[in-house]
C-alpha positions as CSV (number, residue, x, y, z in Angstrom):
1,M,127.3,109.0,33.2
2,T,130.3,108.2,31.3
3,T,130.3,106.2,27.9
4,C,132.8,104.4,25.6
5,P,132.9,104.9,22.0
6,D,130.1,102.8,20.2
7,D,132.7,101.0,18.1
8,A,135.0,100.0,21.1
9,E,134.7,96.4,22.0
10,V,136.0,95.0,25.3
11,R,136.9,91.5,25.8
12,A,135.5,90.0,29.3
13,E,135.1,86.8,31.2
14,V,131.6,85.8,32.5
15,T,131.7,85.6,36.2
16,G,128.1,85.1,37.2
17,F,124.4,85.9,37.0
18,Q,121.5,87.4,38.9
19,T,117.7,88.1,38.2
20,V,116.9,91.5,38.9
21,N,113.2,92.8,38.3
22,G,112.6,89.6,36.1
23,N,115.7,90.6,34.1
24,S,118.7,87.8,33.7
25,I,121.7,89.9,34.4
26,A,125.5,88.6,33.8
27,F,128.5,89.9,35.4
28,A,131.5,89.8,33.3
29,S,135.2,90.9,34.6
30,T,137.4,93.0,32.3
31,K,141.0,94.3,32.6
32,K,140.4,98.2,32.0
33,H,136.6,98.6,33.5
34,G,136.5,96.0,36.2
35,T,133.1,94.2,36.5
36,V,130.6,94.9,33.8
37,T,127.0,94.0,33.6
38,F,124.7,93.3,30.7
39,K,121.3,91.7,30.2
40,I,120.7,88.4,28.6
41,S,117.9,89.6,26.3
42,D,117.3,89.6,22.7
43,D,118.0,93.3,22.4
44,V,121.6,93.1,24.2
45,W,123.0,89.4,24.1
46,S,123.1,87.8,20.5
47,G,124.4,84.2,20.7
48,D,122.6,80.7,20.4
49,G,121.5,80.4,24.1
50,P,122.8,82.4,27.2
51,P,126.3,82.8,28.0
52,Q,128.2,80.4,30.3
53,K,130.1,81.0,33.5
54,G,133.8,81.3,32.5
55,E,132.8,82.0,28.7
56,I,134.8,85.0,27.2
57,V,132.5,87.4,25.6
58,M,132.8,90.7,23.6
59,L,131.0,93.8,25.2
60,S,130.4,97.3,23.6
61,K,128.4,100.2,24.0
62,L,129.7,100.7,27.6
63,S,128.1,103.4,30.0
64,R,129.1,104.2,33.4
65,F,126.5,104.2,36.2
66,R,126.7,105.0,40.0
67,K,127.0,101.3,40.5
68,G,129.4,100.3,37.7
69,W,129.8,99.8,33.9
70,R,127.0,98.2,31.8
71,A,127.2,97.2,28.3
72,S,124.3,97.8,25.9
73,T,125.5,95.0,23.7
74,A,127.2,91.6,24.4
75,R,128.4,88.7,21.9
76,R,130.3,85.5,22.0
77,F,133.9,85.7,21.4
78,V,134.8,84.0,18.2
79,L,138.1,83.0,16.3
80,A,138.3,86.3,14.3
81,D,138.5,88.2,17.5
82,E,142.1,86.6,18.5
83,S,143.9,89.1,15.9
């Protein structure tokens, strides 16, 4: 397993959703890491309501697994992220 620094945030666009073993999973496209997945649960996602397809989000604490990258935290993109 490969990891990114915990303080590194990656900008991504939500491209789809899937339910796996009762967990809601979001797929997000990034420039550097390709597709990254994250759980839409209180311990990973912070936001009022679930993310929407096409929404820009910020991902962090990425880990690389055999099937691809996974984010341990995800949040909505805010205006302060523009700079």
